[in-house]
PDB file as gemmi writes it, atoms N, CA and C in Angstrom:
CRYST1    1.000    1.000    1.000  90.00  90.00  90.00 P 1                      
ATOM      1  N   MET A   1      -5.215  13.236  29.556  1.00  0.00           N  
ATOM      2  CA  MET A   1      -5.202  11.826  28.915  1.00  0.00           C  
ATOM      3  C   MET A   1      -4.311  10.891  29.733  1.00  0.00           C  
ATOM      4  N   THR A   2      -4.947   9.711  30.060  1.00  0.00           N  
ATOM      5  CA  THR A   2      -4.116   8.764  30.743  1.00  0.00           C  
ATOM      6  C   THR A   2      -3.100   8.027  29.843  1.00  0.00           C  
ATOM      7  N   ASP A   3      -2.190   7.327  30.610  1.00  0.00           N  
ATOM      8  CA  ASP A   3      -1.199   6.542  29.833  1.00  0.00           C  
ATOM      9  C   ASP A   3      -1.927   5.458  29.040  1.00  0.00           C  
ATOM     10  N   TYR A   4      -2.952   4.795  29.546  1.00  0.00           N  
ATOM     11  CA  TYR A   4      -3.692   3.767  28.834  1.00  0.00           C  
ATOM     12  C   TYR A   4      -4.310   4.197  27.481  1.00  0.00           C  
ATOM     13  N   GLN A   5      -4.931   5.586  27.670  1.00  0.00           N  
ATOM     14  CA  GLN A   5      -5.461   6.192  26.488  1.00  0.00           C  
ATOM     15  C   GLN A   5      -4.465   6.555  25.490  1.00  0.00           C  
ATOM     16  N   LYS A   6      -3.277   6.972  25.911  1.00  0.00           N  
ATOM     17  CA  LYS A   6      -2.186   7.311  24.904  1.00  0.00           C  
ATOM     18  C   LYS A   6      -1.665   6.021  24.211  1.00  0.00           C  
ATOM     19  N   THR A   7      -1.552   5.010  25.091  1.00  0.00           N  
ATOM     20  CA  THR A   7      -1.162   3.763  24.541  1.00  0.00           C  
ATOM     21  C   THR A   7      -2.132   3.075  23.459  1.00  0.00           C  
ATOM     22  N   ALA A   8      -3.365   3.233  23.825  1.00  0.00           N  
ATOM     23  CA  ALA A   8      -4.439   2.713  22.981  1.00  0.00           C  
ATOM     24  C   ALA A   8      -4.583   3.584  21.619  1.00  0.00           C  
ATOM     25  N   ARG A   9      -4.379   4.800  21.718  1.00  0.00           N  
ATOM     26  CA  ARG A   9      -4.203   5.598  20.681  1.00  0.00           C  
ATOM     27  C   ARG A   9      -3.014   5.423  19.577  1.00  0.00           C  
ATOM     28  N   ALA A  10      -1.919   5.138  20.296  1.00  0.00           N  
ATOM     29  CA  ALA A  10      -0.677   4.675  19.548  1.00  0.00           C  
ATOM     30  C   ALA A  10      -0.758   3.534  18.950  1.00  0.00           C  
ATOM     31  N   LYS A  11      -1.511   2.480  19.565  1.00  0.00           N  
ATOM     32  CA  LYS A  11      -1.712   1.204  19.060  1.00  0.00           C  
ATOM     33  C   LYS A  11      -2.656   1.266  17.755  1.00  0.00           C  
ATOM     34  N   GLU A  12      -3.658   2.034  17.960  1.00  0.00           N  
ATOM     35  CA  GLU A  12      -4.577   2.253  16.808  1.00  0.00           C  
ATOM     36  C   GLU A  12      -3.892   2.925  15.533  1.00  0.00           C  
ATOM     37  N   ALA A  13      -2.845   4.015  15.850  1.00  0.00           N  
ATOM     38  CA  ALA A  13      -2.208   4.607  14.809  1.00  0.00           C  
ATOM     39  C   ALA A  13      -1.268   3.631  14.132  1.00  0.00           C  
ATOM     40  N   ALA A  14      -0.716   2.802  14.884  1.00  0.00           N  
ATOM     41  CA  ALA A  14       0.305   1.727  14.435  1.00  0.00           C  
ATOM     42  C   ALA A  14      -0.382   0.809  13.479  1.00  0.00           C  
ATOM     43  N   GLN A  15      -1.613   0.319  13.809  1.00  0.00           N  
ATOM     44  CA  GLN A  15      -2.367  -0.571  13.141  1.00  0.00           C  
ATOM     45  C   GLN A  15      -2.748   0.006  11.712  1.00  0.00           C  
ATOM     46  N   GLU A  16      -3.162   1.300  11.768  1.00  0.00           N  
ATOM     47  CA  GLU A  16      -3.511   2.017  10.581  1.00  0.00           C  
ATOM     48  C   GLU A  16      -2.310   2.234   9.804  1.00  0.00           C  
ATOM     49  N   TYR A  17      -1.133   2.434  10.372  1.00  0.00           N  
ATOM     50  CA  TYR A  17       0.126   2.572   9.442  1.00  0.00           C  
ATOM     51  C   TYR A  17       0.416   1.358   8.825  1.00  0.00           C  
ATOM     52  N   MET A  18       0.250   0.078   9.623  1.00  0.00           N  
ATOM     53  CA  MET A  18       0.603  -1.135   8.866  1.00  0.00           C  
ATOM     54  C   MET A  18      -0.445  -1.424   7.729  1.00  0.00           C  
ATOM     55  N   ARG A  19      -1.536  -0.988   7.867  1.00  0.00           N  
ATOM     56  CA  ARG A  19      -2.491  -1.108   6.738  1.00  0.00           C  
ATOM     57  C   ARG A  19      -2.018  -0.285   5.495  1.00  0.00           C  
ATOM     58  N   GLY A  20      -1.531   0.933   5.784  1.00  0.00           N  
ATOM     59  CA  GLY A  20      -0.812   1.761   4.771  1.00  0.00           C  
ATOM     60  C   GLY A  20       0.335   1.019   4.114  1.00  0.00           C  
ATOM     61  N   VAL A  21       1.190   0.476   4.984  1.00  0.00           N  
ATOM     62  CA  VAL A  21       2.413  -0.270   4.353  1.00  0.00           C  
ATOM     63  C   VAL A  21       1.870  -1.357   3.309  1.00  0.00           C  
ATOM     64  N   LYS A  22       0.775  -2.103   3.740  1.00  0.00           N  
ATOM     65  CA  LYS A  22       0.243  -3.171   2.875  1.00  0.00           C  
ATOM     66  C   LYS A  22      -0.332  -2.522   1.593  1.00  0.00           C  
ATOM     67  N   LEU A  23      -1.039  -1.398   1.746  1.00  0.00           N  
ATOM     68  CA  LEU A  23      -1.508  -0.669   0.476  1.00  0.00           C  
ATOM     69  C   LEU A  23      -0.514  -0.328  -0.270  1.00  0.00           C  
ATOM     70  N   ARG A  24       0.572   0.311   0.236  1.00  0.00           N  
ATOM     71  CA  ARG A  24       1.798   0.654  -0.662  1.00  0.00           C  
ATOM     72  C   ARG A  24       2.304  -0.454  -1.348  1.00  0.00           C  
ATOM     73  N   ARG A  25       2.590  -1.587  -0.613  1.00  0.00           N  
ATOM     74  CA  ARG A  25       3.104  -2.836  -1.254  1.00  0.00           C  
ATOM     75  C   ARG A  25       2.197  -3.217  -2.400  1.00  0.00           C  
ATOM     76  N   ASP A  26       1.074  -3.273  -2.203  1.00  0.00           N  
ATOM     77  CA  ASP A  26       0.010  -3.791  -3.081  1.00  0.00           C  
ATOM     78  C   ASP A  26      -0.021  -2.940  -4.338  1.00  0.00           C  
ATOM     79  N   ALA A  27       0.042  -1.520  -4.120  1.00  0.00           N  
ATOM     80  CA  ALA A  27       0.147  -0.544  -5.190  1.00  0.00           C  
ATOM     81  C   ALA A  27       1.292  -0.702  -5.936  1.00  0.00           C  
ATOM     82  N   SER A  28       2.452  -1.012  -5.457  1.00  0.00           N  
ATOM     83  CA  SER A  28       3.829  -1.239  -6.127  1.00  0.00           C  
ATOM     84  C   SER A  28       3.684  -2.424  -7.012  1.00  0.00           C  
ATOM     85  N   GLN A  29       2.803  -3.512  -6.757  1.00  0.00           N  
ATOM     86  CA  GLN A  29       2.654  -4.559  -7.416  1.00  0.00           C  
ATOM     87  C   GLN A  29       1.707  -4.408  -8.583  1.00  0.00           C  
ATOM     88  N   THR A  30       1.149  -3.338  -8.670  1.00  0.00           N  
ATOM     89  CA  THR A  30       0.110  -2.970  -9.854  1.00  0.00           C  
ATOM     90  C   THR A  30       0.578  -1.954 -10.697  1.00  0.00           C  
ATOM     91  N   THR A  31       1.878  -1.651 -10.927  1.00  0.00           N  
ATOM     92  CA  THR A  31       2.477  -0.892 -11.790  1.00  0.00           C  
ATOM     93  C   THR A  31       2.219  -1.322 -13.240  1.00  0.00           C  
ATOM     94  N   ASP A  32       2.251  -0.478 -14.179  1.00  0.00           N  
ATOM     95  CA  ASP A  32       2.096  -0.966 -15.620  1.00  0.00           C  
ATOM     96  C   ASP A  32       3.109  -1.941 -16.039  1.00  0.00           C  
ATOM     97  N   LYS A  33       4.187  -1.821 -15.439  1.00  0.00           N  
ATOM     98  CA  LYS A  33       5.420  -2.776 -15.774  1.00  0.00           C  
ATOM     99  C   LYS A  33       5.113  -4.108 -15.177  1.00  0.00           C  
ATOM    100  N   SER A  34       4.782  -4.117 -13.878  1.00  0.00           N  
ATOM    101  CA  SER A  34       4.474  -5.448 -13.261  1.00  0.00           C  
ATOM    102  C   SER A  34       3.235  -6.136 -13.832  1.00  0.00           C  
ATOM    103  N   LEU A  35       2.192  -5.324 -14.175  1.00  0.00           N  
ATOM    104  CA  LEU A  35       0.957  -5.822 -14.876  1.00  0.00           C  
ATOM    105  C   LEU A  35       1.354  -6.480 -16.136  1.00  0.00           C  
ATOM    106  N   ALA A  36       2.226  -5.796 -16.897  1.00  0.00           N  
ATOM    107  CA  ALA A  36       2.747  -6.326 -18.253  1.00  0.00           C  
ATOM    108  C   ALA A  36       3.426  -7.618 -18.131  1.00  0.00           C  
ATOM    109  N   ASP A  37       4.232  -7.776 -17.070  1.00  0.00           N  
ATOM    110  CA  ASP A  37       4.884  -9.012 -16.817  1.00  0.00           C  
ATOM    111  C   ASP A  37       3.890 -10.070 -16.424  1.00  0.00           C  
ATOM    112  N   LYS A  38       2.993  -9.695 -15.621  1.00  0.00           N  
ATOM    113  CA  LYS A  38       2.068 -10.737 -15.172  1.00  0.00           C  
ATOM    114  C   LYS A  38       1.222 -11.295 -16.244  1.00  0.00           C  
ATOM    115  N   PHE A  39       0.765 -10.358 -17.160  1.00  0.00           N  
ATOM    116  CA  PHE A  39      -0.028 -10.647 -18.401  1.00  0.00           C  
ATOM    117  C   PHE A  39       0.638 -11.022 -19.633  1.00  0.00           C  
ATOM    118  N   ALA A  40       1.947 -11.133 -19.487  1.00  0.00           N  
ATOM    119  CA  ALA A  40       2.891 -11.294 -20.716  1.00  0.00           C  
ATOM    120  C   ALA A  40       2.589 -10.559 -21.911  1.00  0.00           C  
ATOM    121  N   CYS A  41       2.511  -9.240 -21.645  1.00  0.00           N  
ATOM    122  CA  CYS A  41       2.231  -8.304 -22.790  1.00  0.00           C  
ATOM    123  C   CYS A  41       3.095  -7.042 -22.577  1.00  0.00           C  
ATOM    124  N   SER A  42       2.949  -6.039 -23.315  1.00  0.00           N  
ATOM    125  CA  SER A  42       3.742  -4.810 -23.173  1.00  0.00           C  
ATOM    126  C   SER A  42       3.019  -3.797 -22.346  1.00  0.00           C  
ATOM    127  N   GLN A  43       3.699  -2.658 -21.880  1.00  0.00           N  
ATOM    128  CA  GLN A  43       2.953  -1.760 -21.023  1.00  0.00           C  
ATOM    129  C   GLN A  43       2.098  -0.902 -21.951  1.00  0.00           C  
ATOM    130  N   TRP A  44       2.406  -0.863 -23.192  1.00  0.00           N  
ATOM    131  CA  TRP A  44       1.525  -0.140 -24.136  1.00  0.00           C  
ATOM    132  C   TRP A  44       0.117  -0.875 -24.061  1.00  0.00           C  
ATOM    133  N   THR A  45       0.124  -2.262 -24.173  1.00  0.00           N  
ATOM    134  CA  THR A  45      -1.072  -2.934 -24.176  1.00  0.00           C  
ATOM    135  C   THR A  45      -1.865  -2.682 -22.786  1.00  0.00           C  
ATOM    136  N   ILE A  46      -1.117  -2.742 -21.672  1.00  0.00           N  
ATOM    137  CA  ILE A  46      -1.741  -2.418 -20.449  1.00  0.00           C  
ATOM    138  C   ILE A  46      -2.383  -1.004 -20.370  1.00  0.00           C  
ATOM    139  N   ASN A  47      -1.696   0.026 -20.938  1.00  0.00           N  
ATOM    140  CA  ASN A  47      -2.252   1.305 -20.973  1.00  0.00           C  
ATOM    141  C   ASN A  47      -3.424   1.347 -21.841  1.00  0.00           C  
ATOM    142  N   ARG A  48      -3.652   0.656 -22.931  1.00  0.00           N  
ATOM    143  CA  ARG A  48      -4.734   0.586 -23.819  1.00  0.00           C  
ATOM    144  C   ARG A  48      -5.873  -0.074 -23.119  1.00  0.00           C  
ATOM    145  N   ALA A  49      -5.627  -1.122 -22.387  1.00  0.00           N  
ATOM    146  CA  ALA A  49      -6.687  -1.764 -21.546  1.00  0.00           C  
ATOM    147  C   ALA A  49      -7.223  -0.916 -20.473  1.00  0.00           C  
ATOM    148  N   LYS A  50      -6.293  -0.110 -19.793  1.00  0.00           N  
ATOM    149  CA  LYS A  50      -6.825   0.676 -18.710  1.00  0.00           C  
ATOM    150  C   LYS A  50      -7.679   1.774 -19.274  1.00  0.00           C  
ATOM    151  N   ASN A  51      -7.280   2.308 -20.608  1.00  0.00           N  
ATOM    152  CA  ASN A  51      -8.088   3.340 -21.020  1.00  0.00           C  
ATOM    153  C   ASN A  51      -9.319   2.789 -21.863  1.00  0.00           C  
ATOM    154  N   ALA A  52      -9.676   1.463 -21.737  1.00  0.00           N  
ATOM    155  CA  ALA A  52     -10.782   0.846 -22.489  1.00  0.00           C  
ATOM    156  C   ALA A  52     -10.536   0.916 -24.099  1.00  0.00           C  
ATOM    157  N   LEU A  53      -9.303   0.795 -24.402  1.00  0.00           N  
ATOM    158  CA  LEU A  53      -9.144   0.889 -25.962  1.00  0.00           C  
ATOM    159  C   LEU A  53      -9.032  -0.537 -26.327  1.00  0.00           C  
ATOM    160  N   PRO A  54      -9.476  -0.880 -27.640  1.00  0.00           N  
ATOM    161  CA  PRO A  54      -9.290  -2.360 -28.055  1.00  0.00           C  
ATOM    162  C   PRO A  54      -7.925  -2.823 -28.104  1.00  0.00           C  
ATOM    163  N   THR A  55      -7.824  -4.120 -27.712  1.00  0.00           N  
ATOM    164  CA  THR A  55      -6.437  -4.766 -27.962  1.00  0.00           C  
ATOM    165  C   THR A  55      -6.710  -6.247 -28.226  1.00  0.00           C  
ATOM    166  N   ASN A  56      -5.936  -6.780 -29.048  1.00  0.00           N  
ATOM    167  CA  ASN A  56      -6.107  -8.134 -29.424  1.00  0.00           C  
ATOM    168  C   ASN A  56      -5.150  -9.166 -28.556  1.00  0.00           C  
ATOM    169  N   VAL A  57      -4.361  -8.510 -27.727  1.00  0.00           N  
ATOM    170  CA  VAL A  57      -3.509  -9.351 -26.888  1.00  0.00           C  
ATOM    171  C   VAL A  57      -4.111  -9.935 -25.684  1.00  0.00           C  
ATOM    172  N   LEU A  58      -5.132  -9.051 -25.055  1.00  0.00           N  
ATOM    173  CA  LEU A  58      -5.621  -9.485 -23.854  1.00  0.00           C  
ATOM    174  C   LEU A  58      -7.087  -9.865 -24.027  1.00  0.00           C  
ATOM    175  N   SER A  59      -7.713 -10.888 -23.359  1.00  0.00           N  
ATOM    176  CA  SER A  59      -9.015 -11.166 -23.456  1.00  0.00           C  
ATOM    177  C   SER A  59      -9.915 -10.056 -22.723  1.00  0.00           C  
ATOM    178  N   GLU A  60     -11.209 -10.159 -23.105  1.00  0.00           N  
ATOM    179  CA  GLU A  60     -12.035  -9.142 -22.377  1.00  0.00           C  
ATOM    180  C   GLU A  60     -12.037  -9.221 -20.841  1.00  0.00           C  
ATOM    181  N   GLU A  61     -11.942 -10.420 -20.281  1.00  0.00           N  
ATOM    182  CA  GLU A  61     -11.863 -10.659 -18.940  1.00  0.00           C  
ATOM    183  C   GLU A  61     -10.450 -10.111 -18.316  1.00  0.00           C  
ATOM    184  N   ASP A  62      -9.368 -10.189 -19.037  1.00  0.00           N  
ATOM    185  CA  ASP A  62      -8.044  -9.690 -18.524  1.00  0.00           C  
ATOM    186  C   ASP A  62      -8.175  -8.203 -18.775  1.00  0.00           C  
ATOM    187  N   GLN A  63      -8.721  -7.728 -19.784  1.00  0.00           N  
ATOM    188  CA  GLN A  63      -8.815  -6.283 -19.784  1.00  0.00           C  
ATOM    189  C   GLN A  63      -9.752  -5.638 -18.672  1.00  0.00           C  
ATOM    190  N   ALA A  64     -10.745  -6.379 -18.305  1.00  0.00           N  
ATOM    191  CA  ALA A  64     -11.501  -5.865 -17.162  1.00  0.00           C  
ATOM    192  C   ALA A  64     -10.803  -5.870 -15.923  1.00  0.00           C  
ATOM    193  N   LEU A  65      -9.961  -6.968 -15.692  1.00  0.00           N  
ATOM    194  CA  LEU A  65      -9.287  -7.145 -14.567  1.00  0.00           C  
ATOM    195  C   LEU A  65      -8.095  -6.084 -14.410  1.00  0.00           C  
ATOM    196  N   VAL A  66      -7.557  -5.607 -15.513  1.00  0.00           N  
ATOM    197  CA  VAL A  66      -6.569  -4.599 -15.548  1.00  0.00           C  
ATOM    198  C   VAL A  66      -7.192  -3.324 -15.169  1.00  0.00           C  
ATOM    199  N   ARG A  67      -8.428  -3.066 -15.625  1.00  0.00           N  
ATOM    200  CA  ARG A  67      -9.188  -1.741 -15.399  1.00  0.00           C  
ATOM    201  C   ARG A  67      -9.513  -1.760 -13.836  1.00  0.00           C  
ATOM    202  N   GLN A  68      -9.968  -2.868 -13.455  1.00  0.00           N  
ATOM    203  CA  GLN A  68     -10.184  -3.022 -11.855  1.00  0.00           C  
ATOM    204  C   GLN A  68      -8.962  -2.798 -11.069  1.00  0.00           C  
ATOM    205  N   LEU A  69      -7.882  -3.367 -11.409  1.00  0.00           N  
ATOM    206  CA  LEU A  69      -6.746  -3.145 -10.658  1.00  0.00           C  
ATOM    207  C   LEU A  69      -6.169  -1.708 -10.737  1.00  0.00           C  
ATOM    208  N   ALA A  70      -6.332  -1.122 -11.869  1.00  0.00           N  
ATOM    209  CA  ALA A  70      -5.946   0.419 -11.950  1.00  0.00           C  
ATOM    210  C   ALA A  70      -6.858   1.201 -10.903  1.00  0.00           C  
ATOM    211  N   ALA A  71      -8.101   0.852 -11.118  1.00  0.00           N  
ATOM    212  CA  ALA A  71      -9.184   1.605 -10.169  1.00  0.00           C  
ATOM    213  C   ALA A  71      -8.817   1.448  -8.785  1.00  0.00           C  
ATOM    214  N   ASP A  72      -8.544   0.194  -8.329  1.00  0.00           N  
ATOM    215  CA  ASP A  72      -8.081  -0.036  -7.037  1.00  0.00           C  
ATOM    216  C   ASP A  72      -6.902   0.721  -6.616  1.00  0.00           C  
ATOM    217  N   LYS A  73      -5.849   0.698  -7.457  1.00  0.00           N  
ATOM    218  CA  LYS A  73      -4.613   1.422  -7.218  1.00  0.00           C  
ATOM    219  C   LYS A  73      -4.879   2.935  -7.075  1.00  0.00           C  
ATOM    220  N   ILE A  74      -5.734   3.538  -7.792  1.00  0.00           N  
ATOM    221  CA  ILE A  74      -6.074   5.017  -7.600  1.00  0.00           C  
ATOM    222  C   ILE A  74      -6.941   5.226  -6.337  1.00  0.00           C  
ATOM    223  N   ALA A  75      -7.655   4.272  -5.943  1.00  0.00           N  
ATOM    224  CA  ALA A  75      -8.351   4.325  -4.570  1.00  0.00           C  
ATOM    225  C   ALA A  75      -7.402   4.349  -3.439  1.00  0.00           C  
ATOM    226  N   ALA A  76      -6.480   3.344  -3.637  1.00  0.00           N  
ATOM    227  CA  ALA A  76      -5.468   3.279  -2.523  1.00  0.00           C  
ATOM    228  C   ALA A  76      -4.551   4.421  -2.517  1.00  0.00           C  
ATOM    229  N   SER A  77      -4.232   4.946  -3.532  1.00  0.00           N  
ATOM    230  CA  SER A  77      -3.360   6.093  -3.585  1.00  0.00           C  
ATOM    231  C   SER A  77      -3.964   7.418  -3.067  1.00  0.00           C  
ATOM    232  N   LYS A  78      -5.240   7.476  -2.974  1.00  0.00           N  
ATOM    233  CA  LYS A  78      -6.012   8.525  -2.280  1.00  0.00           C  
ATOM    234  C   LYS A  78      -5.979   8.492  -0.826  1.00  0.00           C  
ATOM    235  N   GLN A  79      -5.798   7.171  -0.208  1.00  0.00           N  
ATOM    236  CA  GLN A  79      -5.884   6.847   1.158  1.00  0.00           C  
ATOM    237  C   GLN A  79      -4.378   7.004   1.730  1.00  0.00           C  
ATOM    238  N   LEU A  80      -3.339   6.800   0.912  1.00  0.00           N  
ATOM    239  CA  LEU A  80      -2.067   6.679   1.431  1.00  0.00           C  
ATOM    240  C   LEU A  80      -1.560   7.951   2.206  1.00  0.00           C  
ATOM    241  N   PRO A  81      -1.842   9.219   1.762  1.00  0.00           N  
ATOM    242  CA  PRO A  81      -1.407  10.375   2.507  1.00  0.00           C  
ATOM    243  C   PRO A  81      -1.994  10.437   3.931  1.00  0.00           C  
ATOM    244  N   MET A  82      -2.989   9.615   4.299  1.00  0.00           N  
ATOM    245  CA  MET A  82      -3.653   9.707   5.553  1.00  0.00           C  
ATOM    246  C   MET A  82      -3.206   8.480   6.384  1.00  0.00           C  
ATOM    247  N   LEU A  83      -2.171   7.759   5.743  1.00  0.00           N  
ATOM    248  CA  LEU A  83      -1.674   6.595   6.399  1.00  0.00           C  
ATOM    249  C   LEU A  83      -0.256   6.675   6.806  1.00  0.00           C  
ATOM    250  N   THR A  84       0.278   7.887   6.841  1.00  0.00           N  
ATOM    251  CA  THR A  84       1.674   8.120   7.156  1.00  0.00           C  
ATOM    252  C   THR A  84       1.944   8.349   8.686  1.00  0.00           C  
ATOM    253  N   LYS A  85       3.005   8.044   9.275  1.00  0.00           N  
ATOM    254  CA  LYS A  85       3.244   8.322  10.685  1.00  0.00           C  
ATOM    255  C   LYS A  85       2.948   9.725  11.145  1.00  0.00           C  
ATOM    256  N   GLU A  86       3.273  10.667  10.283  1.00  0.00           N  
ATOM    257  CA  GLU A  86       3.109  12.033  10.730  1.00  0.00           C  
ATOM    258  C   GLU A  86       1.677  12.341  10.810  1.00  0.00           C  
ATOM    259  N   TYR A  87       0.912  11.994   9.787  1.00  0.00           N  
ATOM    260  CA  TYR A  87      -0.579  12.251   9.746  1.00  0.00           C  
ATOM    261  C   TYR A  87      -1.296  11.529  10.862  1.00  0.00           C  
ATOM    262  N   LEU A  88      -0.839  10.217  11.080  1.00  0.00           N  
ATOM    263  CA  LEU A  88      -1.666   9.430  12.124  1.00  0.00           C  
ATOM    264  C   LEU A  88      -1.192   9.932  13.498  1.00  0.00           C  
ATOM    265  N   GLY A  89      -0.040  10.386  13.724  1.00  0.00           N  
ATOM    266  CA  GLY A  89       0.428  10.993  14.957  1.00  0.00           C  
ATOM    267  C   GLY A  89      -0.479  12.202  15.210  1.00  0.00           C  
ATOM    268  N   TYR A  90      -0.673  13.049  14.171  1.00  0.00           N  
ATOM    269  CA  TYR A  90      -1.520  14.362  14.485  1.00  0.00           C  
ATOM    270  C   TYR A  90      -2.949  13.790  14.619  1.00  0.00           C  
ATOM    271  N   LYS A  91      -3.501  12.926  13.894  1.00  0.00           N  
ATOM    272  CA  LYS A  91      -4.918  12.455  14.028  1.00  0.00           C  
ATOM    273  C   LYS A  91      -5.168  11.893  15.375  1.00  0.00           C  
ATOM    274  N   HIS A  92      -4.157  11.040  15.821  1.00  0.00           N  
ATOM    275  CA  HIS A  92      -4.491  10.377  17.155  1.00  0.00           C  
ATOM    276  C   HIS A  92      -3.850  10.966  18.468  1.00  0.00           C  
ATOM    277  N   GLN A  93      -3.173  12.131  18.083  1.00  0.00           N  
ATOM    278  CA  GLN A  93      -2.476  12.985  19.220  1.00  0.00           C  
ATOM    279  C   GLN A  93      -1.465  12.223  19.982  1.00  0.00           C  
ATOM    280  N   VAL A  94      -0.669  11.545  19.165  1.00  0.00           N  
ATOM    281  CA  VAL A  94       0.549  10.779  19.658  1.00  0.00           C  
ATOM    282  C   VAL A  94       1.737  10.923  19.021  1.00  0.00           C  
ATOM    283  N   SER A  95       2.952  10.795  19.643  1.00  0.00           N  
ATOM    284  CA  SER A  95       4.112  11.028  18.959  1.00  0.00           C  
ATOM    285  C   SER A  95       4.669   9.994  17.988  1.00  0.00           C  
ATOM    286  N   ARG A  96       5.403  10.274  17.118  1.00  0.00           N  
ATOM    287  CA  ARG A  96       5.974   9.338  16.137  1.00  0.00           C  
ATOM    288  C   ARG A  96       6.723   8.232  16.862  1.00  0.00           C  
ATOM    289  N   ASP A  97       7.409   8.651  17.938  1.00  0.00           N  
ATOM    290  CA  ASP A  97       8.077   7.678  18.745  1.00  0.00           C  
ATOM    291  C   ASP A  97       7.153   6.646  19.458  1.00  0.00           C  
ATOM    292  N   ALA A  98       5.842   7.185  19.751  1.00  0.00           N  
ATOM    293  CA  ALA A  98       4.862   6.213  20.391  1.00  0.00           C  
ATOM    294  C   ALA A  98       4.304   5.318  19.421  1.00  0.00           C  
ATOM    295  N   ILE A  99       4.242   5.621  18.122  1.00  0.00           N  
ATOM    296  CA  ILE A  99       3.801   4.866  17.117  1.00  0.00           C  
ATOM    297  C   ILE A  99       4.805   3.728  16.825  1.00  0.00           C  
ATOM    298  N   ASP A 100       6.187   4.179  16.708  1.00  0.00           N  
ATOM    299  CA  ASP A 100       7.183   3.370  16.477  1.00  0.00           C  
ATOM    300  C   ASP A 100       7.367   2.156  17.502  1.00  0.00           C  
ATOM    301  N   LEU A 101       7.066   2.682  18.871  1.00  0.00           N  
ATOM    302  CA  LEU A 101       7.032   1.734  19.904  1.00  0.00           C  
ATOM    303  C   LEU A 101       5.984   0.650  19.767  1.00  0.00           C  
ATOM    304  N   GLN A 102       4.835   1.121  19.445  1.00  0.00           N  
ATOM    305  CA  GLN A 102       3.707   0.167  19.263  1.00  0.00           C  
ATOM    306  C   GLN A 102       3.936  -0.797  18.067  1.00  0.00           C  
ATOM    307  N   LEU A 103       4.539  -0.264  17.003  1.00  0.00           N  
ATOM    308  CA  LEU A 103       4.869  -0.965  15.847  1.00  0.00           C  
ATOM    309  C   LEU A 103       5.822  -2.176  16.363  1.00  0.00           C  
ATOM    310  N   GLU A 104       6.841  -1.828  16.983  1.00  0.00           N  
ATOM    311  CA  GLU A 104       7.826  -2.736  17.512  1.00  0.00           C  
ATOM    312  C   GLU A 104       7.157  -3.823  18.533  1.00  0.00           C  
ATOM    313  N   LEU A 105       6.187  -3.416  19.194  1.00  0.00           N  
ATOM    314  CA  LEU A 105       5.423  -4.235  20.198  1.00  0.00           C  
ATOM    315  C   LEU A 105       4.450  -5.247  19.451  1.00  0.00           C  
ATOM    316  N   LEU A 106       4.027  -4.775  18.268  1.00  0.00           N  
ATOM    317  CA  LEU A 106       3.205  -5.455  17.395  1.00  0.00           C  
ATOM    318  C   LEU A 106       3.978  -6.530  16.550  1.00  0.00           C  
ATOM    319  N   GLY A 107       5.356  -6.523  16.720  1.00  0.00           N  
ATOM    320  CA  GLY A 107       6.198  -7.265  15.821  1.00  0.00           C  
ATOM    321  C   GLY A 107       6.307  -6.815  14.441  1.00  0.00           C  
ATOM    322  N   PHE A 108       5.999  -5.571  13.998  1.00  0.00           N  
ATOM    323  CA  PHE A 108       6.054  -5.016  12.568  1.00  0.00           C  
ATOM    324  C   PHE A 108       7.487  -4.846  12.349  1.00  0.00           C  
ATOM    325  N   VAL A 109       7.993  -5.306  11.180  1.00  0.00           N  
ATOM    326  CA  VAL A 109       9.281  -5.085  10.676  1.00  0.00           C  
ATOM    327  C   VAL A 109       9.016  -4.454   9.341  1.00  0.00           C  
ATOM    328  N   LYS A 110       9.637  -3.371   9.053  1.00  0.00           N  
ATOM    329  CA  LYS A 110       9.697  -2.637   7.785  1.00  0.00           C  
ATOM    330  C   LYS A 110      10.071  -3.734   6.610  1.00  0.00           C  
ATOM    331  N   PRO A 111       9.349  -3.697   5.536  1.00  0.00           N  
ATOM    332  CA  PRO A 111       9.699  -4.617   4.502  1.00  0.00           C  
ATOM    333  C   PRO A 111      11.178  -4.342   4.108  1.00  0.00           C  
ATOM    334  N   ALA A 112      11.736  -3.288   4.057  1.00  0.00           N  
ATOM    335  CA  ALA A 112      12.969  -2.979   3.604  1.00  0.00           C  
ATOM    336  C   ALA A 112      14.003  -3.621   4.723  1.00  0.00           C  
ATOM    337  N   ALA A 113      13.725  -3.572   5.917  1.00  0.00           N  
ATOM    338  CA  ALA A 113      14.575  -4.164   6.967  1.00  0.00           C  
ATOM    339  C   ALA A 113      14.457  -5.676   6.963  1.00  0.00           C  
ATOM    340  N   LYS A 114      13.354  -6.315   6.460  1.00  0.00           N  
ATOM    341  CA  LYS A 114      13.372  -7.676   6.346  1.00  0.00           C  
ATOM    342  C   LYS A 114      14.434  -8.128   5.335  1.00  0.00           C  
ATOM    343  N   HIS A 115      14.366  -7.363   4.255  1.00  0.00           N  
ATOM    344  CA  HIS A 115      15.226  -7.603   3.051  1.00  0.00           C  
ATOM    345  C   HIS A 115      16.670  -7.504   3.434  1.00  0.00           C  
ATOM    346  N   LYS A 116      17.023  -6.545   4.264  1.00  0.00           N  
ATOM    347  CA  LYS A 116      18.386  -6.215   4.623  1.00  0.00           C  
ATOM    348  C   LYS A 116      18.802  -7.315   5.676  1.00  0.00           C  
ATOM    349  N   ALA A 117      17.868  -7.638   6.471  1.00  0.00           N  
ATOM    350  CA  ALA A 117      18.198  -8.748   7.422  1.00  0.00           C  
ATOM    351  C   ALA A 117      18.428 -10.115   6.799  1.00  0.00           C  
ATOM    352  N   GLY A 118      17.745 -10.451   5.828  1.00  0.00           N  
ATOM    353  CA  GLY A 118      17.910 -11.658   4.956  1.00  0.00           C  
ATOM    354  C   GLY A 118      19.164 -11.693   4.266  1.00  0.00           C  
ATOM    355  N   ALA A 119      19.669 -10.398   3.695  1.00  0.00           N  
ATOM    356  CA  ALA A 119      20.889 -10.263   2.911  1.00  0.00           C  
ATOM    357  C   ALA A 119      22.177 -10.483   3.882  1.00  0.00           C  
ATOM    358  N   ALA A 120      21.998 -10.079   5.022  1.00  0.00           N  
ATOM    359  CA  ALA A 120      23.176 -10.158   5.921  1.00  0.00           C  
ATOM    360  C   ALA A 120      23.606 -11.460   6.285  1.00  0.00           C  
TER     361      ALA A 120                                                      
END                                                                             
């Protein structure tokens, strides 16, 4: 395998990893607690809506949206194990360091690192 091929594979793995980070962030924004805050109701109401049980607090449209968000979160959680650096390194036959290098070249900054940099 040439250096160009290794670089291309590492870049592809880095792009997939960035997609995984976005999915993780989106999934963390659809927890029962965050949905309860967004819809101004309790987590109990969110659970009832997710399970298609009747509730007077949320409209039918809101209940359908909660169910859709829950389904999207489940679908994303099934993809997440395949979007880790370890798995992507194995899949693309590149090292974790090569992926990290491509992430750096793509300008990717970990969300936690952004927060720490802003706090300093």
